C-alpha positions in Angstrom: -151.1 -162.8 -56.7 -154.7 -163.9 -57.3 -157.5 -161.3 -57.7 -159.5 -163.3 -55.1 -159.4 -161.7 -51.6 -159.3 -165.0 -49.7 -156.9 -166.5 -51.9 -154.6 -163.6 -51.3 -155.0 -163.6 -47.5 -154.1 -167.3 -47.5 -150.8 -166.6 -49.5 -150.0 -164.0 -47.2 -150.6 -165.9 -43.9 -148.5 -168.8 -45.2 -145.4 -166.7 -45.0 -146.0 -166.2 -41.3 -145.3 -168.5 -38.4 -148.2 -170.9 -38.0 -149.9 -169.1 -40.9 -152.5 -171.7 -41.7 -153.5 -171.8 -38.0 -153.9 -167.9 -38.1 -155.5 -168.1 -41.4 -158.0 -170.7 -40.0 -158.8 -168.6 -37.0 -159.5 -165.5 -38.9 -161.8 -167.5 -41.4 -163.6 -169.3 -38.6 -164.5 -165.8 -37.4 -166.9 -165.5 -40.4 -169.0 -168.2 -39.2 -168.1 -168.7 -35.5 -169.7 -172.3 -35.4 -166.4 -173.4 -37.3 -164.5 -172.7 -34.4 -166.1 -175.4 -32.6 -164.1 -177.9 -34.3 -160.8 -175.8 -34.3 -160.2 -176.4 -38.0 -157.0 -175.9 -39.8 -157.2 -175.1 -43.6 -154.1 -177.1 -44.8 -154.7 -176.3 -48.6 -156.7 -173.8 -50.3 -157.0 -173.3 -54.1 -159.6 -172.4 -56.6 -162.1 -175.4 -56.6 -160.6 -177.3 -53.9 -160.1 -176.9 -50.1 -158.8 -179.0 -47.5 -159.6 -178.9 -43.6 -158.2 -180.9 -40.8 -159.3 -181.2 -37.2 -158.1 -183.2 -34.5 -160.1 -185.9 -32.6 -160.9 -184.8 -29.0 -163.3 -184.8 -26.2 -165.3 -181.8 -27.5 -165.9 -183.4 -31.0 -166.6 -187.0 -29.6 -169.8 -188.8 -29.3 -171.1 -191.5 -26.9 -168.8 -194.2 -28.5 -165.7 -192.0 -28.4 -165.7 -191.4 -32.2 -165.8 -188.2 -34.1 -169.6 -187.1 -34.3 -170.8 -186.6 -37.5 -172.1 -183.3 -36.9 -168.6 -182.0 -36.2 -167.5 -183.9 -39.3 -170.2 -182.0 -41.3 -169.1 -178.7 -39.8 -165.7 -179.3 -41.3 -167.1 -180.3 -44.6 -169.1 -177.0 -44.7 -166.2 -175.2 -43.5 -163.9 -176.6 -46.7 -167.0 -175.9 -48.9 -167.3 -172.2 -47.8 -163.5 -171.6 -48.3 -163.5 -173.4 -51.7 -166.7 -171.5 -52.7 -165.4 -168.0 -51.6 -161.9 -168.5 -53.2 -163.4 -169.9 -56.6 -166.7 -168.1 -57.6 -166.3 -165.8 -60.4 -166.5 -162.1 -59.4 -170.0 -161.8 -61.0 -171.6 -164.6 -59.2 -172.8 -165.2 -55.3 -173.4 -168.3 -53.7 -175.7 -169.8 -50.8 -175.9 -173.4 -49.4 -179.0 -175.0 -50.1 -178.6 -178.3 -48.3 -176.3 -181.1 -47.6 -176.6 -184.9 -48.3 -174.0 -187.2 -46.5 -173.4 -191.0 -46.1 -171.8 -192.2 -43.0 -169.3 -195.0 -44.3 -167.2 -195.6 -41.6 -166.4 -195.0 -37.9 -164.5 -191.8 -37.5 -161.7 -193.2 -34.9 -159.0 -190.4 -35.6 -158.1 -186.9 -36.7 -160.4 -186.0 -39.7 -159.3 -184.6 -43.0 -162.2 -183.1 -45.1 -162.3 -181.9 -48.6 -164.4 -180.0 -51.0 -164.1 -179.8 -54.7 -165.9 -178.7 -57.8 -164.9 -178.4 -61.4 -164.2 -175.0 -62.8 -166.6 -175.0 -65.5 -169.6 -175.6 -63.1 -169.5 -172.2 -61.9 -172.7 -170.9 -63.6 -175.9 -169.8 -62.5 -178.2 -172.5 -60.8 -177.7 -175.6 -58.8 -174.2 -176.5 -58.1 -173.4 -179.8 -56.1 -169.8 -179.6 -54.4 -168.3 -183.1 -53.6 -167.3 -183.6 -50.1 -165.6 -186.3 -48.2 -164.1 -186.7 -44.8 -161.3 -189.3 -44.1 -159.4 -190.7 -41.1 -155.6 -190.6 -40.7 -155.4 -193.8 -42.5 -157.4 -192.6 -45.5 -160.5 -194.4 -45.0 -163.5 -192.3 -46.0 -165.8 -191.8 -43.1 -168.4 -189.4 -44.6 -169.2 -188.6 -48.2 -171.7 -186.7 -50.1 -172.5 -183.3 -51.5 -173.4 -179.9 -50.3 -175.9 -178.1 -52.8 -175.2 -174.6 -53.4 -177.5 -172.0 -55.2 -175.4 -169.6 -57.6 -176.8 -166.6 -59.0 -175.9 -163.5 -60.6 -175.1 -160.4 -58.2 -177.4 -157.8 -58.6 -176.6 -154.9 -60.6 -175.6 -151.7 -58.7 
């Protein structure tokens, strides 16, 4: 077992029927806007997270593709789970901004990922690599979410 509360919860829920969905619902309660895309966290390990969500009417735009804001929501969900399950105990994080490029039409279900290198967890700016793909593997959005990492205050 890990010494990280989120990884422990993820591993425990994987043993249950529909464990990934259950974990994802619980995680979405931390930031309720995540629930608007009904994400499923399909992979969570230190420094990496994968989130999937279905293309449906509620996340489509006027041309019946997945709206980029829904995709950015999934990217932030993946980044948040990755960060919370990876950051060393003496540090804390907060997002500073997001820079993304739209590279193709999002015409199917979406898989979003967030990833950093383990050695990058230190005080200061931390760019997290994010990307979103269609079912056929085509990247539809890619970019970075910038985090500010700092020391936790002494108690």
